[in-house]
PDB file of the backbone (N, CA, C, O) and the ligand in Angstrom, with CONECT records:
HET    GSH  A 101      20
ATOM      1  N   UNK A   1     -29.013 197.343 120.060  1.00  0.00           N
ATOM      2  CA  UNK A   1     -28.590 198.380 121.011  1.00  0.00           C
ATOM      3  C   UNK A   1     -29.286 198.137 122.356  1.00  0.00           C
ATOM      4  O   UNK A   1     -30.496 197.918 122.417  1.00  0.00           O
ATOM      5  N   UNK A   2     -28.500 198.182 123.414  1.00  0.00           N
ATOM      6  CA  UNK A   2     -29.070 197.942 124.748  1.00  0.00           C
ATOM      7  C   UNK A   2     -29.965 199.107 125.174  1.00  0.00           C
ATOM      8  O   UNK A   2     -29.759 200.259 124.791  1.00  0.00           O
ATOM      9  N   UNK A   3     -30.955 198.759 125.976  1.00  0.00           N
ATOM     10  CA  UNK A   3     -31.832 199.777 126.575  1.00  0.00           C
ATOM     11  C   UNK A   3     -31.177 200.241 127.879  1.00  0.00           C
ATOM     12  O   UNK A   3     -30.966 199.445 128.794  1.00  0.00           O
ATOM     13  N   UNK A   4     -30.856 201.548 127.953  1.00  0.00           N
ATOM     14  CA  UNK A   4     -30.076 202.046 129.094  1.00  0.00           C
ATOM     15  C   UNK A   4     -30.814 203.156 129.846  1.00  0.00           C
ATOM     16  O   UNK A   4     -31.406 204.053 129.246  1.00  0.00           O
ATOM     17  N   UNK A   5     -30.761 203.068 131.166  1.00  0.00           N
ATOM     18  CA  UNK A   5     -31.269 204.163 132.008  1.00  0.00           C
ATOM     19  C   UNK A   5     -30.261 204.403 133.123  1.00  0.00           C
ATOM     20  O   UNK A   5     -29.811 203.466 133.783  1.00  0.00           O
ATOM     21  N   UNK A   6     -29.915 205.666 133.320  1.00  0.00           N
ATOM     22  CA  UNK A   6     -28.945 206.015 134.350  1.00  0.00           C
ATOM     23  C   UNK A   6     -29.661 206.672 135.523  1.00  0.00           C
ATOM     24  O   UNK A   6     -30.293 207.717 135.363  1.00  0.00           O
ATOM     25  N   UNK A   7     -29.562 206.059 136.708  1.00  0.00           N
ATOM     26  CA  UNK A   7     -30.161 206.590 137.936  1.00  0.00           C
ATOM     27  C   UNK A   7     -29.085 207.344 138.709  1.00  0.00           C
ATOM     28  O   UNK A   7     -27.972 206.850 138.895  1.00  0.00           O
ATOM     29  N   UNK A   8     -29.429 208.526 139.149  1.00  0.00           N
ATOM     30  CA  UNK A   8     -28.448 209.372 139.846  1.00  0.00           C
ATOM     31  C   UNK A   8     -29.204 210.269 140.819  1.00  0.00           C
ATOM     32  O   UNK A   8     -30.435 210.294 140.833  1.00  0.00           O
ATOM     33  N   UNK A   9     -28.449 211.002 141.631  1.00  0.00           N
ATOM     34  CA  UNK A   9     -29.092 212.074 142.401  1.00  0.00           C
ATOM     35  C   UNK A   9     -28.131 213.245 142.533  1.00  0.00           C
ATOM     36  O   UNK A   9     -26.916 213.098 142.399  1.00  0.00           O
ATOM     37  N   UNK A  10     -28.709 214.409 142.799  1.00  0.00           N
ATOM     38  CA  UNK A  10     -27.902 215.610 142.965  1.00  0.00           C
ATOM     39  C   UNK A  10     -27.057 215.475 144.229  1.00  0.00           C
ATOM     40  O   UNK A  10     -27.479 214.852 145.203  1.00  0.00           O
ATOM     41  N   UNK A  11     -25.884 216.051 144.207  1.00  0.00           N
ATOM     42  CA  UNK A  11     -25.037 216.072 145.397  1.00  0.00           C
ATOM     43  C   UNK A  11     -24.283 214.781 145.621  1.00  0.00           C
ATOM     44  O   UNK A  11     -23.657 214.606 146.667  1.00  0.00           O
ATOM     45  N   UNK A  12     -24.328 213.875 144.663  1.00  0.00           N
ATOM     46  CA  UNK A  12     -23.610 212.598 144.793  1.00  0.00           C
ATOM     47  C   UNK A  12     -22.341 212.666 143.941  1.00  0.00           C
ATOM     48  O   UNK A  12     -22.430 212.721 142.715  1.00  0.00           O
ATOM     49  N   UNK A  13     -21.172 212.663 144.565  1.00  0.00           N
ATOM     50  CA  UNK A  13     -19.928 212.812 143.802  1.00  0.00           C
ATOM     51  C   UNK A  13     -19.675 211.657 142.820  1.00  0.00           C
ATOM     52  O   UNK A  13     -19.078 211.847 141.761  1.00  0.00           O
ATOM     53  N   UNK A  14     -20.139 210.464 143.194  1.00  0.00           N
ATOM     54  CA  UNK A  14     -19.948 209.301 142.301  1.00  0.00           C
ATOM     55  C   UNK A  14     -20.807 209.454 141.045  1.00  0.00           C
ATOM     56  O   UNK A  14     -20.401 209.085 139.943  1.00  0.00           O
ATOM     57  N   UNK A  15     -22.004 210.007 141.242  1.00  0.00           N
ATOM     58  CA  UNK A  15     -22.879 210.271 140.095  1.00  0.00           C
ATOM     59  C   UNK A  15     -22.255 211.341 139.205  1.00  0.00           C
ATOM     60  O   UNK A  15     -22.261 211.229 137.979  1.00  0.00           O
ATOM     61  N   UNK A  16     -21.716 212.381 139.841  1.00  0.00           N
ATOM     62  CA  UNK A  16     -21.088 213.464 139.080  1.00  0.00           C
ATOM     63  C   UNK A  16     -19.932 212.941 138.235  1.00  0.00           C
ATOM     64  O   UNK A  16     -19.741 213.361 137.094  1.00  0.00           O
ATOM     65  N   UNK A  17     -19.169 212.023 138.810  1.00  0.00           N
ATOM     66  CA  UNK A  17     -18.033 211.431 138.083  1.00  0.00           C
ATOM     67  C   UNK A  17     -18.508 210.747 136.797  1.00  0.00           C
ATOM     68  O   UNK A  17     -17.914 210.918 135.733  1.00  0.00           O
ATOM     69  N   UNK A  18     -19.587 209.971 136.917  1.00  0.00           N
ATOM     70  CA  UNK A  18     -20.106 209.265 135.738  1.00  0.00           C
ATOM     71  C   UNK A  18     -20.726 210.258 134.751  1.00  0.00           C
ATOM     72  O   UNK A  18     -20.522 210.150 133.542  1.00  0.00           O
ATOM     73  N   UNK A  19     -21.483 211.225 135.276  1.00  0.00           N
ATOM     74  CA  UNK A  19     -22.114 212.218 134.393  1.00  0.00           C
ATOM     75  C   UNK A  19     -21.053 213.020 133.638  1.00  0.00           C
ATOM     76  O   UNK A  19     -21.226 213.345 132.463  1.00  0.00           O
ATOM     77  N   UNK A  20     -19.945 213.337 134.330  1.00  0.00           N
ATOM     78  CA  UNK A  20     -18.849 214.068 133.675  1.00  0.00           C
ATOM     79  C   UNK A  20     -18.254 213.225 132.541  1.00  0.00           C
ATOM     80  O   UNK A  20     -17.999 213.729 131.448  1.00  0.00           O
ATOM     81  N   UNK A  21     -18.041 211.949 132.816  1.00  0.00           N
ATOM     82  CA  UNK A  21     -17.508 211.055 131.778  1.00  0.00           C
ATOM     83  C   UNK A  21     -18.464 211.019 130.578  1.00  0.00           C
ATOM     84  O   UNK A  21     -18.029 211.043 129.426  1.00  0.00           O
ATOM     85  N   UNK A  22     -19.766 210.961 130.862  1.00  0.00           N
ATOM     86  CA  UNK A  22     -20.750 210.922 129.780  1.00  0.00           C
ATOM     87  C   UNK A  22     -20.706 212.209 128.962  1.00  0.00           C
ATOM     88  O   UNK A  22     -20.768 212.175 127.733  1.00  0.00           O
ATOM     89  N   UNK A  23     -20.597 213.347 129.654  1.00  0.00           N
ATOM     90  CA  UNK A  23     -20.518 214.644 128.952  1.00  0.00           C
ATOM     91  C   UNK A  23     -19.281 214.710 128.074  1.00  0.00           C
ATOM     92  O   UNK A  23     -19.343 215.123 126.915  1.00  0.00           O
ATOM     93  N   UNK A  24     -18.155 214.296 128.646  1.00  0.00           N
ATOM     94  CA  UNK A  24     -16.884 214.377 127.912  1.00  0.00           C
ATOM     95  C   UNK A  24     -16.889 213.496 126.669  1.00  0.00           C
ATOM     96  O   UNK A  24     -16.199 213.784 125.691  1.00  0.00           O
ATOM     97  N   UNK A  25     -17.663 212.434 126.714  1.00  0.00           N
ATOM     98  CA  UNK A  25     -17.677 211.501 125.594  1.00  0.00           C
ATOM     99  C   UNK A  25     -18.975 211.567 124.781  1.00  0.00           C
ATOM    100  O   UNK A  25     -19.264 210.706 123.950  1.00  0.00           O
ATOM    101  N   UNK A  26     -19.733 212.615 125.056  1.00  0.00           N
ATOM    102  CA  UNK A  26     -20.976 212.861 124.321  1.00  0.00           C
ATOM    103  C   UNK A  26     -21.869 211.613 124.302  1.00  0.00           C
ATOM    104  O   UNK A  26     -22.364 211.177 123.263  1.00  0.00           O
ATOM    105  N   UNK A  27     -22.043 211.072 125.498  1.00  0.00           N
ATOM    106  CA  UNK A  27     -22.925 209.918 125.652  1.00  0.00           C
ATOM    107  C   UNK A  27     -24.222 210.437 126.262  1.00  0.00           C
ATOM    108  O   UNK A  27     -24.212 210.996 127.358  1.00  0.00           O
ATOM    109  N   UNK A  28     -25.326 210.257 125.565  1.00  0.00           N
ATOM    110  CA  UNK A  28     -26.606 210.716 126.104  1.00  0.00           C
ATOM    111  C   UNK A  28     -27.483 209.503 126.405  1.00  0.00           C
ATOM    112  O   UNK A  28     -27.766 208.681 125.534  1.00  0.00           O
ATOM    113  N   UNK A  29     -27.897 209.421 127.653  1.00  0.00           N
ATOM    114  CA  UNK A  29     -28.728 208.304 128.098  1.00  0.00           C
ATOM    115  C   UNK A  29     -29.978 208.858 128.766  1.00  0.00           C
ATOM    116  O   UNK A  29     -30.028 210.031 129.137  1.00  0.00           O
ATOM    117  N   UNK A  30     -30.972 208.016 128.913  1.00  0.00           N
ATOM    118  CA  UNK A  30     -32.132 208.400 129.715  1.00  0.00           C
ATOM    119  C   UNK A  30     -31.680 208.537 131.159  1.00  0.00           C
ATOM    120  O   UNK A  30     -31.040 207.637 131.704  1.00  0.00           O
ATOM    121  N   UNK A  31     -32.017 209.673 131.782  1.00  0.00           N
ATOM    122  CA  UNK A  31     -31.581 209.953 133.151  1.00  0.00           C
ATOM    123  C   UNK A  31     -32.777 209.938 134.089  1.00  0.00           C
ATOM    124  O   UNK A  31     -33.846 210.448 133.754  1.00  0.00           O
ATOM    125  N   UNK A  32     -32.590 209.347 135.271  1.00  0.00           N
ATOM    126  CA  UNK A  32     -33.650 209.382 136.280  1.00  0.00           C
ATOM    127  C   UNK A  32     -33.065 209.811 137.619  1.00  0.00           C
ATOM    128  O   UNK A  32     -32.176 209.161 138.169  1.00  0.00           O
ATOM    129  N   UNK A  33     -33.582 210.912 138.122  1.00  0.00           N
ATOM    130  CA  UNK A  33     -33.121 211.468 139.386  1.00  0.00           C
ATOM    131  C   UNK A  33     -33.902 210.817 140.534  1.00  0.00           C
ATOM    132  O   UNK A  33     -35.128 210.917 140.588  1.00  0.00           O
ATOM    133  N   UNK A  34     -33.193 210.155 141.442  1.00  0.00           N
ATOM    134  CA  UNK A  34     -33.888 209.431 142.519  1.00  0.00           C
ATOM    135  C   UNK A  34     -34.207 210.324 143.710  1.00  0.00           C
ATOM    136  O   UNK A  34     -34.950 209.937 144.612  1.00  0.00           O
ATOM    137  N   UNK A  35     -33.629 211.536 143.700  1.00  0.00           N
ATOM    138  CA  UNK A  35     -33.884 212.454 144.810  1.00  0.00           C
ATOM    139  C   UNK A  35     -35.110 213.319 144.519  1.00  0.00           C
ATOM    140  O   UNK A  35     -35.963 213.520 145.384  1.00  0.00           O
ATOM    141  N   UNK A  36     -35.181 213.821 143.301  1.00  0.00           N
ATOM    142  CA  UNK A  36     -36.283 214.728 142.967  1.00  0.00           C
ATOM    143  C   UNK A  36     -37.590 213.974 142.720  1.00  0.00           C
ATOM    144  O   UNK A  36     -38.672 214.551 142.822  1.00  0.00           O
ATOM    145  N   UNK A  37     -37.486 212.685 142.397  1.00  0.00           N
ATOM    146  CA  UNK A  37     -38.699 211.916 142.137  1.00  0.00           C
ATOM    147  C   UNK A  37     -38.633 210.569 142.866  1.00  0.00           C
ATOM    148  O   UNK A  37     -37.945 209.655 142.413  1.00  0.00           O
ATOM    149  N   UNK A  38     -39.338 210.445 143.980  1.00  0.00           N
ATOM    150  CA  UNK A  38     -39.310 209.213 144.774  1.00  0.00           C
ATOM    151  C   UNK A  38     -39.734 207.974 143.980  1.00  0.00           C
ATOM    152  O   UNK A  38     -39.358 206.852 144.321  1.00  0.00           O
ATOM    153  N   UNK A  39     -40.511 208.184 142.930  1.00  0.00           N
ATOM    154  CA  UNK A  39     -40.923 207.035 142.089  1.00  0.00           C
ATOM    155  C   UNK A  39     -39.695 206.385 141.463  1.00  0.00           C
ATOM    156  O   UNK A  39     -39.622 205.162 141.344  1.00  0.00           O
ATOM    157  N   UNK A  40     -38.734 207.211 141.065  1.00  0.00           N
ATOM    158  CA  UNK A  40     -37.509 206.679 140.460  1.00  0.00           C
ATOM    159  C   UNK A  40     -36.709 205.861 141.469  1.00  0.00           C
ATOM    160  O   UNK A  40     -36.116 204.836 141.132  1.00  0.00           O
ATOM    161  N   UNK A  41     -36.708 206.333 142.703  1.00  0.00           N
ATOM    162  CA  UNK A  41     -36.000 205.622 143.778  1.00  0.00           C
ATOM    163  C   UNK A  41     -36.630 204.243 144.017  1.00  0.00           C
ATOM    164  O   UNK A  41     -35.923 203.246 144.166  1.00  0.00           O
ATOM    165  N   UNK A  42     -37.957 204.203 144.052  1.00  0.00           N
ATOM    166  CA  UNK A  42     -38.679 202.941 144.244  1.00  0.00           C
ATOM    167  C   UNK A  42     -38.449 201.998 143.061  1.00  0.00           C
ATOM    168  O   UNK A  42     -38.303 200.786 143.220  1.00  0.00           O
ATOM    169  N   UNK A  43     -38.423 202.595 141.886  1.00  0.00           N
ATOM    170  CA  UNK A  43     -38.200 201.808 140.663  1.00  0.00           C
ATOM    171  C   UNK A  43     -36.824 201.151 140.708  1.00  0.00           C
ATOM    172  O   UNK A  43     -36.673 199.973 140.383  1.00  0.00           O
ATOM    173  N   UNK A  44     -35.815 201.938 141.118  1.00  0.00           N
ATOM    174  CA  UNK A  44     -34.449 201.401 141.189  1.00  0.00           C
ATOM    175  C   UNK A  44     -34.366 200.285 142.226  1.00  0.00           C
ATOM    176  O   UNK A  44     -33.720 199.262 142.000  1.00  0.00           O
ATOM    177  N   UNK A  45     -35.025 200.490 143.361  1.00  0.00           N
ATOM    178  CA  UNK A  45     -35.035 199.465 144.417  1.00  0.00           C
ATOM    179  C   UNK A  45     -35.624 198.166 143.888  1.00  0.00           C
ATOM    180  O   UNK A  45     -35.125 197.080 144.181  1.00  0.00           O
ATOM    181  N   UNK A  46     -36.680 198.289 143.112  1.00  0.00           N
ATOM    182  CA  UNK A  46     -37.354 197.114 142.553  1.00  0.00           C
ATOM    183  C   UNK A  46     -36.440 196.395 141.546  1.00  0.00           C
ATOM    184  O   UNK A  46     -36.370 195.166 141.523  1.00  0.00           O
ATOM    185  N   UNK A  47     -35.757 197.170 140.733  1.00  0.00           N
ATOM    186  CA  UNK A  47     -34.921 196.576 139.684  1.00  0.00           C
ATOM    187  C   UNK A  47     -33.652 195.953 140.275  1.00  0.00           C
ATOM    188  O   UNK A  47     -33.303 194.811 139.973  1.00  0.00           O
ATOM    189  N   UNK A  48     -32.975 196.729 141.121  1.00  0.00           N
ATOM    190  CA  UNK A  48     -31.631 196.302 141.551  1.00  0.00           C
ATOM    191  C   UNK A  48     -31.525 195.827 142.981  1.00  0.00           C
ATOM    192  O   UNK A  48     -30.492 195.290 143.380  1.00  0.00           O
ATOM    193  N   UNK A  49     -32.581 196.018 143.763  1.00  0.00           N
ATOM    194  CA  UNK A  49     -32.550 195.551 145.138  1.00  0.00           C
ATOM    195  C   UNK A  49     -31.977 196.546 146.125  1.00  0.00           C
ATOM    196  O   UNK A  49     -32.002 196.297 147.331  1.00  0.00           O
ATOM    197  N   UNK A  50     -31.461 197.669 145.646  1.00  0.00           N
ATOM    198  CA  UNK A  50     -31.007 198.737 146.544  1.00  0.00           C
ATOM    199  C   UNK A  50     -31.135 200.086 145.850  1.00  0.00           C
ATOM    200  O   UNK A  50     -31.257 200.170 144.628  1.00  0.00           O
ATOM    201  N   UNK A  51     -31.103 201.147 146.670  1.00  0.00           N
ATOM    202  CA  UNK A  51     -31.353 202.492 146.140  1.00  0.00           C
ATOM    203  C   UNK A  51     -30.054 203.240 145.854  1.00  0.00           C
ATOM    204  O   UNK A  51     -30.072 204.424 145.519  1.00  0.00           O
ATOM    205  N   UNK A  52     -28.939 202.546 145.987  1.00  0.00           N
ATOM    206  CA  UNK A  52     -27.639 203.205 145.774  1.00  0.00           C
ATOM    207  C   UNK A  52     -27.521 203.762 144.353  1.00  0.00           C
ATOM    208  O   UNK A  52     -27.900 203.122 143.372  1.00  0.00           O
ATOM    209  N   UNK A  53     -26.988 204.965 144.288  1.00  0.00           N
ATOM    210  CA  UNK A  53     -26.678 205.566 142.996  1.00  0.00           C
ATOM    211  C   UNK A  53     -25.199 205.933 142.971  1.00  0.00           C
ATOM    212  O   UNK A  53     -24.621 206.154 144.035  1.00  0.00           O
ATOM    213  N   UNK A  54     -24.571 206.005 141.826  1.00  0.00           N
ATOM    214  CA  UNK A  54     -25.172 205.824 140.515  1.00  0.00           C
ATOM    215  C   UNK A  54     -25.465 204.359 140.203  1.00  0.00           C
ATOM    216  O   UNK A  54     -24.853 203.443 140.752  1.00  0.00           O
ATOM    217  N   UNK A  55     -26.421 204.178 139.302  1.00  0.00           N
ATOM    218  CA  UNK A  55     -26.722 202.847 138.801  1.00  0.00           C
ATOM    219  C   UNK A  55     -27.113 202.951 137.328  1.00  0.00           C
ATOM    220  O   UNK A  55     -27.944 203.773 136.942  1.00  0.00           O
ATOM    221  N   UNK A  56     -26.510 202.121 136.543  1.00  0.00           N
ATOM    222  CA  UNK A  56     -26.879 202.043 135.128  1.00  0.00           C
ATOM    223  C   UNK A  56     -27.687 200.765 134.934  1.00  0.00           C
ATOM    224  O   UNK A  56     -27.208 199.666 135.213  1.00  0.00           O
ATOM    225  N   UNK A  57     -28.910 200.921 134.457  1.00  0.00           N
ATOM    226  CA  UNK A  57     -29.736 199.740 134.196  1.00  0.00           C
ATOM    227  C   UNK A  57     -29.623 199.406 132.712  1.00  0.00           C
ATOM    228  O   UNK A  57     -29.979 200.197 131.839  1.00  0.00           O
ATOM    229  N   UNK A  58     -29.119 198.220 132.468  1.00  0.00           N
ATOM    230  CA  UNK A  58     -28.838 197.769 131.105  1.00  0.00           C
ATOM    231  C   UNK A  58     -29.785 196.628 130.782  1.00  0.00           C
ATOM    232  O   UNK A  58     -29.676 195.535 131.339  1.00  0.00           O
ATOM    233  N   UNK A  59     -30.704 196.889 129.887  1.00  0.00           N
ATOM    234  CA  UNK A  59     -31.707 195.875 129.536  1.00  0.00           C
ATOM    235  C   UNK A  59     -32.330 195.249 130.781  1.00  0.00           C
ATOM    236  O   UNK A  59     -32.487 194.032 130.873  1.00  0.00           O
ATOM    237  N   UNK A  60     -32.678 196.104 131.728  1.00  0.00           N
ATOM    238  CA  UNK A  60     -33.384 195.641 132.921  1.00  0.00           C
ATOM    239  C   UNK A  60     -32.503 195.108 134.032  1.00  0.00           C
ATOM    240  O   UNK A  60     -33.003 194.703 135.081  1.00  0.00           O
ATOM    241  N   UNK A  61     -31.166 195.102 133.809  1.00  0.00           N
ATOM    242  CA  UNK A  61     -30.258 194.606 134.852  1.00  0.00           C
ATOM    243  C   UNK A  61     -29.463 195.765 135.432  1.00  0.00           C
ATOM    244  O   UNK A  61     -28.952 196.606 134.692  1.00  0.00           O
ATOM    245  N   UNK A  62     -29.359 195.809 136.748  1.00  0.00           N
ATOM    246  CA  UNK A  62     -28.716 196.936 137.422  1.00  0.00           C
ATOM    247  C   UNK A  62     -27.205 196.753 137.515  1.00  0.00           C
ATOM    248  O   UNK A  62     -26.718 195.709 137.948  1.00  0.00           O
ATOM    249  N   UNK A  63     -26.477 197.779 137.103  1.00  0.00           N
ATOM    250  CA  UNK A  63     -25.030 197.805 137.294  1.00  0.00           C
ATOM    251  C   UNK A  63     -24.721 198.966 138.234  1.00  0.00           C
ATOM    252  O   UNK A  63     -24.840 200.132 137.858  1.00  0.00           O
ATOM    253  N   UNK A  64     -24.320 198.633 139.469  1.00  0.00           N
ATOM    254  CA  UNK A  64     -23.958 199.648 140.455  1.00  0.00           C
ATOM    255  C   UNK A  64     -22.447 199.888 140.370  1.00  0.00           C
ATOM    256  O   UNK A  64     -21.747 199.201 139.626  1.00  0.00           O
ATOM    257  N   UNK A  65     -21.960 200.842 141.115  1.00  0.00           N
ATOM    258  CA  UNK A  65     -20.542 201.213 141.239  1.00  0.00           C
ATOM    259  C   UNK A  65     -20.086 202.077 140.053  1.00  0.00           C
ATOM    260  O   UNK A  65     -20.067 201.648 138.899  1.00  0.00           O
ATOM    261  N   UNK A  66     -19.722 203.310 140.403  1.00  0.00           N
ATOM    262  CA  UNK A  66     -19.358 204.288 139.378  1.00  0.00           C
ATOM    263  C   UNK A  66     -18.209 203.799 138.477  1.00  0.00           C
ATOM    264  O   UNK A  66     -18.250 203.984 137.261  1.00  0.00           O
ATOM    265  N   UNK A  67     -17.198 203.180 139.075  1.00  0.00           N
ATOM    266  CA  UNK A  67     -16.062 202.727 138.250  1.00  0.00           C
ATOM    267  C   UNK A  67     -16.500 201.636 137.268  1.00  0.00           C
ATOM    268  O   UNK A  67     -16.062 201.614 136.118  1.00  0.00           O
ATOM    269  N   UNK A  68     -17.360 200.742 137.729  1.00  0.00           N
ATOM    270  CA  UNK A  68     -17.843 199.667 136.853  1.00  0.00           C
ATOM    271  C   UNK A  68     -18.715 200.231 135.728  1.00  0.00           C
ATOM    272  O   UNK A  68     -18.677 199.753 134.594  1.00  0.00           O
ATOM    273  N   UNK A  69     -19.509 201.269 136.072  1.00  0.00           N
ATOM    274  CA  UNK A  69     -20.355 201.899 135.045  1.00  0.00           C
ATOM    275  C   UNK A  69     -19.482 202.568 133.992  1.00  0.00           C
ATOM    276  O   UNK A  69     -19.743 202.440 132.796  1.00  0.00           O
ATOM    277  N   UNK A  70     -18.441 203.286 134.433  1.00  0.00           N
ATOM    278  CA  UNK A  70     -17.549 203.958 133.474  1.00  0.00           C
ATOM    279  C   UNK A  70     -16.832 202.921 132.603  1.00  0.00           C
ATOM    280  O   UNK A  70     -16.687 203.112 131.396  1.00  0.00           O
ATOM    281  N   UNK A  71     -16.394 201.842 133.213  1.00  0.00           N
ATOM    282  CA  UNK A  71     -15.740 200.787 132.430  1.00  0.00           C
ATOM    283  C   UNK A  71     -16.687 200.237 131.370  1.00  0.00           C
ATOM    284  O   UNK A  71     -16.294 200.019 130.224  1.00  0.00           O
ATOM    285  N   UNK A  72     -17.951 200.013 131.768  1.00  0.00           N
ATOM    286  CA  UNK A  72     -18.932 199.479 130.827  1.00  0.00           C
ATOM    287  C   UNK A  72     -19.142 200.468 129.681  1.00  0.00           C
ATOM    288  O   UNK A  72     -19.197 200.074 128.516  1.00  0.00           O
ATOM    289  N   UNK A  73     -19.260 201.757 130.018  1.00  0.00           N
ATOM    290  CA  UNK A  73     -19.471 202.779 128.985  1.00  0.00           C
ATOM    291  C   UNK A  73     -18.246 202.865 128.074  1.00  0.00           C
ATOM    292  O   UNK A  73     -18.382 203.039 126.863  1.00  0.00           O
ATOM    293  N   UNK A  74     -17.057 202.744 128.652  1.00  0.00           N
ATOM    294  CA  UNK A  74     -15.832 202.773 127.828  1.00  0.00           C
ATOM    295  C   UNK A  74     -15.842 201.635 126.816  1.00  0.00           C
ATOM    296  O   UNK A  74     -15.525 201.822 125.641  1.00  0.00           O
ATOM    297  N   UNK A  75     -16.210 200.467 127.291  1.00  0.00           N
ATOM    298  CA  UNK A  75     -16.222 199.297 126.410  1.00  0.00           C
ATOM    299  C   UNK A  75     -17.287 199.415 125.324  1.00  0.00           C
ATOM    300  O   UNK A  75     -17.089 198.962 124.196  1.00  0.00           O
ATOM    301  N   UNK A  76     -18.415 200.028 125.673  1.00  0.00           N
ATOM    302  CA  UNK A  76     -19.560 199.976 124.753  1.00  0.00           C
ATOM    303  C   UNK A  76     -19.872 201.272 124.029  1.00  0.00           C
ATOM    304  O   UNK A  76     -20.543 201.256 122.997  1.00  0.00           O
ATOM    305  N   UNK A  77     -19.392 202.400 124.556  1.00  0.00           N
ATOM    306  CA  UNK A  77     -19.852 203.688 124.019  1.00  0.00           C
ATOM    307  C   UNK A  77     -18.781 204.694 123.681  1.00  0.00           C
ATOM    308  O   UNK A  77     -19.060 205.631 122.932  1.00  0.00           O
ATOM    309  N   UNK A  78     -17.561 204.556 124.190  1.00  0.00           N
ATOM    310  CA  UNK A  78     -16.591 205.640 124.030  1.00  0.00           C
ATOM    311  C   UNK A  78     -16.243 205.827 122.561  1.00  0.00           C
ATOM    312  O   UNK A  78     -15.983 204.865 121.838  1.00  0.00           O
ATOM    313  N   UNK A  79     -16.245 207.098 122.131  1.00  0.00           N
ATOM    314  CA  UNK A  79     -15.951 207.396 120.732  1.00  0.00           C
ATOM    315  C   UNK A  79     -14.476 207.601 120.525  1.00  0.00           C
ATOM    316  O   UNK A  79     -14.040 207.862 119.404  1.00  0.00           O
TER     317      UNK A  79
HETATM  318  N1  GSH A 101     -18.805 202.916 145.654  1.00  0.00           N
HETATM  319  C1  GSH A 101     -20.014 203.520 145.138  1.00  0.00           C
HETATM  320  C2  GSH A 101     -20.505 204.560 146.116  1.00  0.00           C
HETATM  321  C3  GSH A 101     -21.909 205.047 145.784  1.00  0.00           C
HETATM  322  C4  GSH A 101     -22.540 205.796 146.951  1.00  0.00           C
HETATM  323  O1  GSH A 101     -21.995 205.844 148.058  1.00  0.00           O
HETATM  324  N2  GSH A 101     -23.699 206.386 146.675  1.00  0.00           N
HETATM  325  C5  GSH A 101     -24.458 207.081 147.702  1.00  0.00           C
HETATM  326  C6  GSH A 101     -24.698 208.532 147.289  1.00  0.00           C
HETATM  327  S1  GSH A 101     -23.198 209.464 147.123  1.00  0.00           S
HETATM  328  C7  GSH A 101     -25.826 206.459 147.843  1.00  0.00           C
HETATM  329  O2  GSH A 101     -26.432 206.040 146.878  1.00  0.00           O
HETATM  330  N3  GSH A 101     -26.360 206.425 149.083  1.00  0.00           N
HETATM  331  C8  GSH A 101     -27.738 206.094 149.309  1.00  0.00           C
HETATM  332  C9  GSH A 101     -28.063 204.640 149.221  1.00  0.00           C
HETATM  333  O3  GSH A 101     -27.157 203.782 149.235  1.00  0.00           O
HETATM  334  O4  GSH A 101     -29.255 204.315 149.141  1.00  0.00           O
HETATM  335  C10 GSH A 101     -19.757 204.074 143.743  1.00  0.00           C
HETATM  336  O5  GSH A 101     -18.581 204.380 143.425  1.00  0.00           O
HETATM  337  O6  GSH A 101     -20.697 204.174 142.942  1.00  0.00           O
CONECT  318  319
CONECT  319  318  320  335
CONECT  320  319  321
CONECT  321  320  322
CONECT  322  321  323  324
CONECT  323  322
CONECT  324  322  325
CONECT  325  324  326  328
CONECT  326  325  327
CONECT  327  326
CONECT  328  325  329  330
CONECT  329  328
CONECT  330  328  331
CONECT  331  330  332
CONECT  332  331  333  334
CONECT  333  332
CONECT  334  332
CONECT  335  319  336  337
CONECT  336  335
CONECT  337  335
END
């Protein structure tokens, strides 16, 4: 099973889109808010090279772009 962390922030419609998909499909992942905790933002920058959210980190590799994240979750997690 891959190690997954989802980076997001409040007020981001792209993040909301992915979070909604996760809720609808009962997918629970480790969540890190980059707005409420600057450490998470720095961590994401270090991992992926940019602070853009949403980002799904899969076994240490950053996957940006909400549509790509949803596609990945569909392939790997949708029930
Ligand atoms: N095309 C991207 C757009 C993501 C995007 O624009 N994210 C904004 C927040 S809504 C962002 O992270 N801006 C701050 C940054 O790039 O550091 C997607 O669909 O995920």
